[in-house]
N, C-alpha and C positions, 0 to 999 in steps of 0.2 A: 157438209161443207162449212156450215156456220160454226159447228162445234170445233172443227179443225182450226178455223181461223181464230176462234176464241182461245183454244188451248195454246196455239202458237203465240198469241199475243201475251198470254200469261207467262209462258216460258221465257219469251224474249224480254219481259219486263225486268227480269233479274231479281225478282223477289225471292225466289227459291234459292238462287245462288247466294244471295245475301244471308239467308237463313242458314244455309250449310256452312258458309264461311264464318259467320259469327259463332256457330256451334263449334267449329274446328278450333278457332282461336280461343274460345272459352275453355275448351278441353286442354289446349296447350298451356294456357295460363294456369289452369288447375294443377296440371302435372309439374309445372315449373315451381309453383308455390309449395307443393308437397313432394319435392324431389327426394327428400330423405326417406320417404315411405316406400317409394317404388324404384325398381331397377330400370335401367334404360330400355330393356326389351319390353317390360310391362308398359312403359310409357308409350313406346311406338305402337304396340299392339292395341293399347287403349285408344290412342288417337285415331288409328285406322278404323277400329271397331266403331267408335262413336261417329265418325264421318260416314261410314257405310250405313249405319242405322239412321242417321239424319237424312241421307239420300233416299233410303227406303221410305221414310215418313213423308218426305216431299213428294215422292211418286204416288203414295197413297192419298195425300191431300189433293194432288192434281186429278187423280182418278175420281175422288169424291166430288170435286168441283165440277168436273165434266158430267158426272152422273146426275148431280142436282141442277145442272144448267137447264133452265126452262126454255123450250123452243116454241111454246105457244105464242108468246108475244112477237117473236121474230116471224112466225108463220102468218100471224094476223097482219103484220106490217107489210110483208111481201104480197099477201092477198090484196090488201088495200091498194098497194102500188100498182099491181097488175090490173085490178078492176078500174082504178082511176085512169090508167093509160088506155084501157079498152073503151071506157066511156068517152074520153077525149077523142079517140080516133072515130068513134061512131058519130060524135057531134060534128067533127070536121067533115065527115062524109055527108051528113045531113045538110050542112051549110053549103057544100059544093053542089048538092042536088037542088037546093033552093035557088042558088045562083044560076044554075043551068036552066031552070024552069022559067026564069024571068028574062 
């Protein structure tokens, strides 16, 4: 659940979309500048190919981020929160028992 939330926030941040869009426009600019070296079909195929490759690289980067995401800190935080709530409830019960005794 934590990894899903994290990966969803990374995807929604737009960082990968910006990466793909900048690569796409850089490729378009490259082919426009070097238009006399390439045919229009080569340009289209090159632009599509580079965009697909960039999309594959972003998917691999996201997979690597998820793979290297450390859950130990989050687990420790959740354990601390659970134990602190448990201690608080036990203290409240103890206070209620003390009040009932007097």
